[in-house]
SERO-4910 file (N, C-alpha, C, O; in steps of 0.05 Angstrom, whole numbers):
BEGIN
 pado doro    nc1    nc2    nc3   cac1   cac2   cac3    cc1    cc2    cc3    oc1    oc2    oc3
  Met    A     16    -23     -2      1      0      1     19     26      1     38     30     17
  Glu    A     11     43    -17     27     68    -18     25     87      8      3     87     21
  Ile    A     43    102     15     40    123     36     18    138     35      4    140     56
  Lys    A     10    150     13    -15    169      9    -42    152     24    -55    161     43
  Ser    A    -46    129     12    -65    112     25    -66    102     57    -85    100     72
  Lys    A    -36     98     61    -35     90     90    -41    119    111    -50    118    134
  Ile    A    -35    140     97    -42    167    112    -71    173    117    -81    180    139
  Gly    A    -85    168     88   -112    172     86   -129    150    105   -149    157    118
  Asn    A   -118    124    104   -133    106    122   -133    114    151   -153    113    164
  Arg    A   -107    122    161   -101    128    187   -120    154    198   -131    155    220
  Ile    A   -122    172    179   -139    197    185   -165    187    189   -178    195    209
  Lys    A   -175    170    169   -206    159    170   -207    139    196   -228    137    208
  Glu    A   -186    125    203   -191    111    226   -198    124    252   -216    116    267
  Leu    A   -181    147    256   -180    165    280   -204    181    283   -214    188    305
  Arg    A   -213    188    255   -237    207    253   -262    192    262   -279    203    276
  Glu    A   -264    165    252   -284    149    258   -284    144    289   -306    143    302
  Val    A   -260    140    301   -262    132    333   -269    159    347   -280    156    368
  Lys    A   -266    182    339   -274    205    350   -304    212    340   -316    232    348
  Gln    A   -314    194    324   -345    200    316   -348    225    301   -370    236    303
  Met    A   -331    237    286   -331    256    273   -337    253    243   -328    233    231
  Ser    A   -350    272    230   -356    269    199   -336    281    188   -325    297    202
  Gln    A   -328    279    164   -311    293    146   -314    324    149   -294    338    152
  Lys    A   -341    334    148   -347    363    154   -338    371    178   -327    393    180
  Asp    A   -340    355    200   -332    364    228   -303    365    226   -293    386    235
  Leu    A   -285    346    217   -257    348    216   -248    372    201   -231    387    210
  Ala    A   -259    376    180   -253    397    163   -255    422    174   -238    439    169
  Tyr    A   -278    427    192   -280    452    205   -261    455    225   -251    477    228
  Ala    A   -254    435    242   -239    434    267   -209    437    256   -190    444    270
  Ser    A   -207    430    231   -173    433    223   -168    454    202   -146    458    192
  Asp    A   -194    471    195   -191    495    178   -183    484    151   -170    498    135
  Leu    A   -193    459    145   -189    455    113   -215    443    104   -232    434    119
  Asp    A   -217    445     74   -240    438     59   -251    411     64   -234    394     67
  Arg    A   -274    404     64   -286    380     69   -276    360     43   -270    336     46
  Ser    A   -276    371     19   -268    357     -3   -240    351     -3   -231    332    -16
  Tyr    A   -223    367     11   -195    360     16   -191    337     34   -175    319     29
  Ile    A   -207    338     56   -208    312     74   -216    289     58   -203    269     62
  Ala    A   -233    289     44   -248    265     29   -220    257     11   -209    235     14
  Ser    A   -213    271     -3   -187    264    -26   -164    255     -7   -153    233    -13
  Val    A   -156    264     11   -139    253     27   -141    226     39   -123    209     37
  Glu    A   -169    222     53   -178    198     62   -177    174     39   -175    151     46
  Asn    A   -178    183     15   -180    166     -6   -154    161    -19   -154    145    -38
  Gly    A   -134    171    -12   -106    170    -17   -104    184    -48    -89    175    -65
  Gln    A   -118    203    -52   -114    219    -78    -99    244    -76    -96    257    -97
  Arg    A    -90    252    -56    -74    275    -51    -47    270    -36    -46    252    -19
  Asn    A    -27    286    -42     -5    288    -26     -7    307     -6     -9    331    -13
  Ile    A     -8    301     17    -19    317     42      9    328     53     28    313     54
  Ser    A     12    355     62     35    366     73     36    358    100     16    352    112
  Ile    A     60    356    112     62    353    142     48    378    156     41    375    179
  Val    A     44    401    144     33    422    164      2    416    165    -12    424    184
  Asn    A     -6    402    141    -35    392    142    -42    367    161    -64    366    173
  Ile    A    -25    348    162    -24    327    177    -25    337    207    -41    327    223
  Glu    A    -10    354    213     -7    369    238    -35    380    247    -46    372    268
  Lys    A    -46    399    231    -74    409    233    -95    387    241   -112    389    258
  Ile    A    -92    369    226   -113    347    224   -109    330    254   -127    322    268
  Ala    A    -80    327    257    -79    310    285    -85    327    310    -92    316    331
  Val    A    -82    352    308    -92    373    332   -121    370    332   -132    368    354
  Ala    A   -137    371    308   -165    370    307   -174    345    317   -196    346    329
  Leu    A   -161    320    316   -166    296    325   -161    288    350   -170    268    360
  Gly    A   -142    309    364   -134    305    392   -111    286    394   -107    275    416
  Val    A    -96    280    375    -74    263    375    -47    277    371    -48    296    356
  Ser    A    -23    271    382      3    281    376     11    265    349      1    244    341
  Leu    A     31    280    337     42    266    311     51    241    320     45    221    308
  Lys    A     67    239    341     77    214    350     50    195    349     51    175    334
  Glu    A     28    200    364      9    177    363     -3    179    333     -9    157    324
  Phe    A     -7    195    319    -12    191    290      5    169    274     -6    150    262
  Phe    A     31    174    276     49    154    261     55    133    279     68    114    269
  Gly    A     49    133    305     58    109    322     36     83    318     21     73    335
  Asn    A     38     78    299     20     54    288     35     34    270     51     43    254
  Asp    A     31      9    272     44    -12    254     38     -7    227     53    -15    210
  Lys    A     19      5    221     13     11    189     34     23    178     38     20    154
  Phe    A     51     41    195     72     57    181     98     45    187    116     61    191
  Asp    A    103     18    189    126      1    188    134      0    161    117      1    143
  Asn    A    163     -1    157    177      6    133    174    -21    116    194    -28    103
  Asp    A    153    -33    116    152    -60     97    151    -51     72    169    -57     57
  Ser    A    132    -36     64    127    -28     32    117     -2     29     96      2     18
  Thr    A    132     20     39    126     46     35    134     57      6    158     60      0
  Ser    A    116     63    -10    128     71    -38    108     98    -41     88    101    -27
  Ser    A    117    115    -59    106    136    -63     77    136    -81     65    157    -86
***
């Protein structure tokens, strides 16, 4: 799985745990809902700045965001 999909899946996973809609997350992170959707679908290259905005909106640190076995170096391609 490529890194864009891994990040998108992680955002969706954390968002669903917090019981937030894409619209809620977009508002809380000051990003557009369609941008959130395209990131979650692995269609966008997301900047680290926007990852931080999303992590803050989800109430997790960057360490918690990336501290997941899904980010192991097994097959990270672009």
